[in-house]
Every structure is written in structure tokens, then in C-alpha cells.
N, C-alpha and C positions, 0 to 999 in steps of 0.2 A: 419639148414642144414637138408635136407630131409633124412629120414632113407633109407637104401637099400631096394628096393621093393621086395616083395615076388614074385618070377618069375612065380610060378604056378598061383597066383592070377592075375598078369598082363596078362598072357596068356589067362586066362579065360575071363578077361574083354575085351581083344582085340577080342577074338572069339565071345563073345556076341554082341559087337558093330558091327562087320562085318556082323553077321546074321541080326541084326536090320536094318543096312544100306541097305543090299541086298534086304530085304523084302520091305523097303520103296521105293527103286528104281524100284523094280518090279511093285509095285502098281502104281507108277508115270508113268511108261512106258506102262501101259495097254492101255492108250489112245494114245500112240505114239506122244505126243505133246511136243514140246520144250518149254523152258521158258527163260525169261531174266535172271534167276538165275541158269541156268544149270551149273554144274561143274563136274569135274572128281572126283570119289571116291578116297579117300586117307586113307589108313589104319593107318597112323599116328594119325588121329583124334580119334582113339580109346583110346589113352592115353594122351590126352591134359590136361593141368592144366587150371583151371578157377579161375579168381580172384573174390572174394566175400567180401562185407562188409554189414553185417546186424546185427540187435539187437541180443545179445547173446541168447535170448529166442527163436529165429527164426529157429535154426537148425545149419547148418554149419557156422562156424565163431565165433568170440569173440568180435565183435564190431569194429574191425580193419580189414584192408584188409588182407585176407589170400588166399593162392593158394591151391586149392583142386582138386583132380582127378575128371574128368567129372562124373563118376559114384557116387561120394560122394557129388556132388554139389546139395544142396537141399535148397529150400525156403519154409517157413511155409505156410500152407493153410490159415493162418491169415494175410498173406502179402497183402498189398493194391493192388498190381499188380494182384495177383491171384484172389482176391475177386471182384475187381472193375475195373480192367484195368486202375488203377490210376497211371500213370507213363509216362515217356518219354524215347526215345531211339534214338540211332544213329547207322548206319552201316558205318564202315570205312574199308579202304583198305591199307594193308601193302605192299609196293612195293620197293624191293631192300633195305629192312631194314628201310624204312621211311613211316610213315603214310601220305597218300595224304590228303591235306587240313585239317590237324588235328585240328588246332585252329578254323577254320571255322565250322567244325562239332561240336566241343565242345561248341563253342559260341551259336550255334543253340540249343543244348541241354539245356544250361543254360537259354536261352531266353524262351523256352517252360516251363522249371521248374519254372521260376519266374512268368510267366503268370498264372500258376496254384498254385502260392503261396507255392512253395516247395523249401525250403532251403536245398541245397545239402550238406552243411557242409564240403566242400572241395573246393579248388580253381581250376580254369581251368588248370593251369600249373601242379598242383599236380595230377589232374585226368589224364592228358596226360602222365605224368611220370609213373603212375600206369599201364596204358595201355601198354606202352613200357616195363615195368618191367615184366608183365606176358607174353608178346610176347618173351622177352629175356629168360625167364625161360623155355619156350617151344622150344628155339633155332630156332625161326621162323624168316625168312627174306623176303620171296617172295610168291606171290600167296596166301596171307592170308586175309581172310575176318573176320572182328571183329564186334561182336554185343555188343554195350555198352548200358546198360539198367539201369535206375534209377526209382524206385517206391517210393511212399510216405513213405513206411515202414510198420512195424508190427503193428497190431491192437490187442487189448485184446478180441474183439468180432466183429462179422460181422456188420459193420455200416459205412456209407459213409462219415460222417463228419470228416474232417481232424483233429479236435481238440482232438480226442481220440487216435491218432497215438502215438506209443511208440518209443521214441528215434529218431535217424536220418534216412534218407531215405536208403532203400536197394539199393546197387549198385552191378551189376554183369557184368563182362567182359568176353565174350566168344570168343577167337580167334580160327579159324579153317583153315586148309589148303583147299582152294577152288580155284583151277585153273579154270577160266571161260572157257566155251566151245567155241573153235575157230570155230567149225562147225556152231553153232547158230549165231555167229557174221558174218558168211559168208552167210548162207542160210536164216536167218531171221525168223520172227514170223508172225502169222496171228492174227488179232484183230477183236473183235466184240463189237459194240456199245450197251451198256446195259441201262436199264431203271433207274438204280441207279445213281442219280446225285451227283455232288460235292456241298457241302453246302457253304453258305456264312459265313463270319467271325462271324456273330451274332448267328449262329446256333452251329457250332463248327469250330473254326478258323483253316483253312487248314495249317497254319504255325506250328501248334502243331504236332510234330511227336510222337503221343501218343500211348500208349499200346493198347488203344481201337481202333482197326483197322476194326471194323465190316462193316463200310461203304465200304471200299476197298475189304474186304473179300466177302461181298455179291455180289459185282461187279465181282470179280474173279470167283465165283461159277456160275453166269449166263453165263459168257463167256465160261467157260469150258463145261457147259451143251449144249451150242450152237456149240461146236466143235472147238472153237478158242483157241489160246494159252494164250491170255491175254485180259483184258477188256479195251475198250476206254470209257471214261466217259465225259459227257457233263456238262456244268454249268447250273444254274437255268434258263438261258435265251436261252438255246439250242445251244450255241457255244461250240466248243471243249475245254476241260479243261486239261485232263491228262489221263494217264493209271492207273490201280489199283496199280502198284508197280514201275512204271517208268514215266519219263517225256516224252512228245510227241513233235515231230517236223515234219514239211513237207518242201519239196523243190519244188518250182515252178519257172520256167524260171530263174534258177541260183540263186534264192534268198531263204534263209532259213527263215521259219516262225516258231515262238514259241507262244503258247497261253500265255496270260498274267498270272501273278502270283496271280490274285484275288481269284481263286478257286482251287489252287493246292499248294502242299508243295513247298517251294522255294528250288528246287533241287540244290545241290552244283555242281554236274557234269553238270547239265543243264546250270548253269551260267558259268561254265568253258568253255563249248562249245560256248556259245554266245560270251564270251570274245575272244576265239580263232578265231572265225569268223571275228570279228572286227580287230584283230591283223594281220590276213592273207588276208585282202582285200575281204572277202566274205560278200556280203550284207546279213544282218540278222535283222529281225524286230520282235517285240513282239506285237501281235494284236489279236483281236477276228476274228475267221473264222469258217465257217460251215462245215458240213460233205460233202456238194457238192464240196467244194474246196479241201477236203481231197481225195475224190474218184478220182478226176482228176489231182492230184498232180503228178509230175514227180518222186518223191521219198518220202518215209516216213521212219523215224527212231525214236528210243526211246533211252533215256539215263538213266544211273544209276550208282551207286558206284560199283556194282558188276562187270558189263561187259563193262562199258564205253558206246559204241554206238552199237546198234543192228538194222539192217534194218528190215522193215516190208514189207512182200510180198503182203498181201491183207488186206482190211478192209471191213467187212460186205459182204464178197464174191466178192468184186470188186478188181481186180488185180491192183496193184499199178505199174505204168510204165510197164516194161516188166516182172514183177514178180521176179526180181533178185535184188541183191544189186546194187545200183546206184553209179555213179562216185563221186557224192558229199559226200555220206555216206562213201565211201571207202577213199576218201581224208581226211575227218575229222577223221576217225579212225587212219590214219597215223599221222596226226598232233597231235592228242591226245596222241598217244604212245610216240612221241618225247617230248611232254610237261610233261608227268608224269616222264619220264626218267630224265628230267631236274630238276624237283622237288626233286627226289631222290638224284641227284648229289649234291644238295644244303645241304643235310644232315638234321639231326633232329633239 
């Protein structure tokens, strides 16, 4: 049972967090650019509990899952994730008390971990239960975004070889109140096609949702420098692949097109939208297509766990359609909302 908090300390923590959040938002708003991850500030995030499991020598925690205040959540500088980006992660959404596609997300985390020869030392069901446990400890039910992260763990010295890792992988679960921006879902984004390409599986498998996101970060930087909200990335053959943090779709003549999964993360919301199209009689195909077909599309939208579906107003300065959210995007947003309500109604 947690001890009664020191109210002066809690107030100081909340004040410090609010100042940091305000400064970060002011910096983000300097360019007045929206993002697929826009959300409303929530002062409750100043006092969230974070679930951590790490080697006792690493800092917070004792080798088992413990809940610590966000200001006290610390990972060692000798952790594999900090030193090498050696880890995998998932972003999940808590909707009406239920995590959307929880088992699919956790299965993808385990797939990436196994591909990297990382034994997580916990079952999928136990991990899902721990995510719910920390959400419940924070009394969270809705508009909650969860970052679930696993790194190879603590090392005694900086070195990449997995053999010198101490103990089990580090696991951190950060739930935050993040109500996605309704304005962004209505007004949409602008995209810029960057020179940074998505690699094939024999360079770095795009199925790995890894901590090392420099490929996408470099793309994001170039798009921001060009004055766009997010980056559109091509595959090695010049076909459209994905965005730096979302999956990409176009609508042409009433048909929804999605790039194939060969060069992009196999997005869970992406697949949900494809399934919903089929269930609702909307033609939907996965195929290779070029920028020419993007520029002349009737609509463009992106998908992700954070915001669902977001329209795209322009790509590389070319206005898409009439520059506003199109009817297909709006229809799919409505279908998606009903679908996630149904998932929540089915319970945990």
C-alpha cells in the first residue's frame, strides 16, 4: 500500500511538470505545424505512476514490476536501450477501460523480441495484465495512450554483444492521458516526400518496432525543415511506402489503396481499416503505386494508434482533392469509432 504523499512535494512535482509541458508545447508550436500525435495537455500526467521492471543494479525497481512516480522513474545509463537502441516497443490505446487490439500489439512486441533473440521472461498474458494493473493504479479509463517498452537490459560496460547483458530485459510501461486532437482529425496534415528511404528486410526488417528509430527520425527532420507536418517515405524502388510515424492510404475513384507491407511496419490500425473496408463493402487493395498517383488522388489519409485516421491536405505542395477532409475519410472515421466502441463493449 502506498504511503500518504507529501502534498508539498506532489504540488512541486505537478508545477515542475506543467512548466516543462508548457515549454515543450511552446517550442512545438513555434512552427505552427500539426502532427498525427497532437493531444490536449492534461495536468493529471504530472502525477502518473509508471510500471518498471529492471535489474536491481539499474536504478528504480528491484527486479520485479514496481510502480513509481514519473519523476522517480529512472533507467541506468548502462541499459541497452539507452546505449544502443537495443529494444522493441508498442503504442497502445485505452478506450473505455479496454486496450484496443491488446493481444495483437503484444504479439508484435514478442515477434520483434524473438527476432532479436531477446527473451522477455514474461508471458504475453502476464504482460497484458501488468499494463492493465498500472492503468488501474492510475484510475485511467479513457483517452489514454500507453508506451510499452522492452530493452535487452542492463550491461556492466558499454558493449553491443548481447552475451554480457545482466539479468532479464528492462520493461517500462508509461500510460498518459492523451486525448487526440479533433481539430487535426478534421483539418488534416501536410506531407513532404523525403530522400530517406524505407529499407528492405535484409537491411533492417521493417517489422521490428525497434527503439532505434533514426531512419524515421531523419525523415521527420527533413519534412519539418521543408515546412511539412510529417514525412512521406518511398521504398527502394521509388514506390510509396509509409509515413515516418503513421501508415499511408489514398482514395481513387471510390477505391482505397494501401502500400504493401514489404517496406513498412505492419500497422495494427492500418490492418483494422483494411478489414473494416472489406466488412463495409468498400473496395480496398494493397499495391505498389507512385507519387503521380498520390498527387492526383481524390483523398489521402494516414492511420495510427494515437488518432485513428487523419486526412492529408497536401503532399509536396500538391493539394489533394479540394484540400479538405474527403467523404471516404470521414466515413471511415465514423466506422472506426463504432468499431472501437464495440471492442470496448466486449470487455477485457
